[in-house]
C-alpha positions in Angstrom: 3.2 -9.9 -13.1 0.7 -7.3 -12.5 1.7 -3.9 -10.9 -0.4 -1.0 -9.1 1.7 1.8 -9.1 -0.9 5.3 -7.2 0.1 8.4 -6.5 -2.3 10.0 -3.9 -2.5 12.7 -2.5 -4.3 12.3 1.0 -5.8 16.0 3.0 -5.6 16.7 6.2 -7.3 14.8 8.9 -8.1 12.5 5.9 -8.5 8.5 6.0 -8.2 6.4 2.5 -9.2 3.2 3.5 -8.1 2.0 0.1 -5.4 3.5 -2.2 -6.2 1.1 -4.3 -10.0 0.0 -4.6 -10.6 -0.2 -7.5 -7.7 -1.5 -9.3 -8.5 -4.9 -11.8 -5.8 -6.3 -9.2 -7.3 -5.4 -5.9 -8.5 -9.4 -5.5 -6.5 -12.5 -5.7 -7.5 -14.3 -9.0 -4.6 -16.5 -8.1 -2.3 -17.4 -5.4 0.4 -14.7 -5.4 3.1 -13.2 -3.4 2.1 -9.4 -2.6 4.9 -7.1 -2.2 4.1 -3.9 -1.5 5.9 -0.4 -0.9 4.4 2.9 0.5 6.3 6.2 0.7 4.6 10.1 1.6 6.3 12.8 0.9 6.3 14.1 4.3 6.3 12.9 7.8 3.1 12.3 9.8 1.7 9.5 7.7 0.5 5.7 9.1 0.1 3.1 7.1 -1.9 -0.1 7.8 -1.2 -3.5 5.9 -3.8 -7.3 4.9 -3.5 -9.5 2.6 -6.9 -11.1 3.1 -6.9 -12.5 6.4 -3.4 -11.6 7.2 -2.5 -8.5 8.8 1.0 -7.7 7.1 1.1 -4.4 8.4 -0.7 -3.0 11.8 -0.6 0.7 11.3 3.3 1.9 11.9 5.0 5.2 10.2 4.9 5.7 6.1 8.1 5.7 5.3 9.0 9.0 3.9 10.7 9.9 0.2 9.3 12.2 -2.3 9.6 9.1 -5.1 7.8 5.3 -5.6 9.5 2.9 -3.8 12.4 1.2 -5.3 11.9 -2.2 -6.3 13.0 -5.0 -4.8 15.1 -2.5 -1.9 11.9 -0.1 -0.6 9.1 -3.3 -0.9 9.4 -3.9 2.7 5.6 -5.1 3.3 5.5 -8.9 1.8 2.7 -11.6 2.3 1.6 -14.7 0.2 -2.0 -14.6 -0.8 -4.7 -17.0 -2.1 -7.7 -17.2 -4.4 -9.9 -14.0 -3.8 -7.6 -12.3 -0.9 -8.0 -8.8 -1.3 -5.1 -6.6 -0.4 -6.3 -3.6 1.4 -3.6 -0.4 1.9 -4.3 2.2 4.6 -4.1 5.9 4.6 -4.0 7.6 7.3 -3.1 11.7 8.0 -3.4 13.0 10.8 -0.8 16.2 10.0 -2.2 20.0 9.2 -1.5 19.3 6.2 -2.3 17.6 2.6 0.6 15.1 2.4 1.3 12.9 -1.5 1.4 9.7 -0.8 3.4 6.3 -2.8 1.7 3.1 -3.0 3.6 0.2 -5.1 2.4 -3.3 -5.8 4.1 -6.4 -6.9 2.0 -9.2 -7.3 3.7 -11.7 -9.3 2.0 -15.4 -9.5 2.9 -18.3 -7.8 
């Protein structure tokens, strides 16, 4: 199982197009079960999750918590991806202050 763990401070009015861009696991190398959890340290942020052609989560409010998501309880977004699928986790902060957001991704080969 591969794990991606990122902590990102999303600035005022900023959008992070892909929180896991550049990760060795951004593109799936095998068919895999992908489990994703995203938290934000304050209210007002939004997250969008895409796995290949699958839209796993349309832009929605982020789970508010000041730590990483708990495995497996807070890994709310799941999908089965195939070879070459790109994982995209878009973070948006329309608030008047910077907010710390945390992303946790588990990739389990099938």
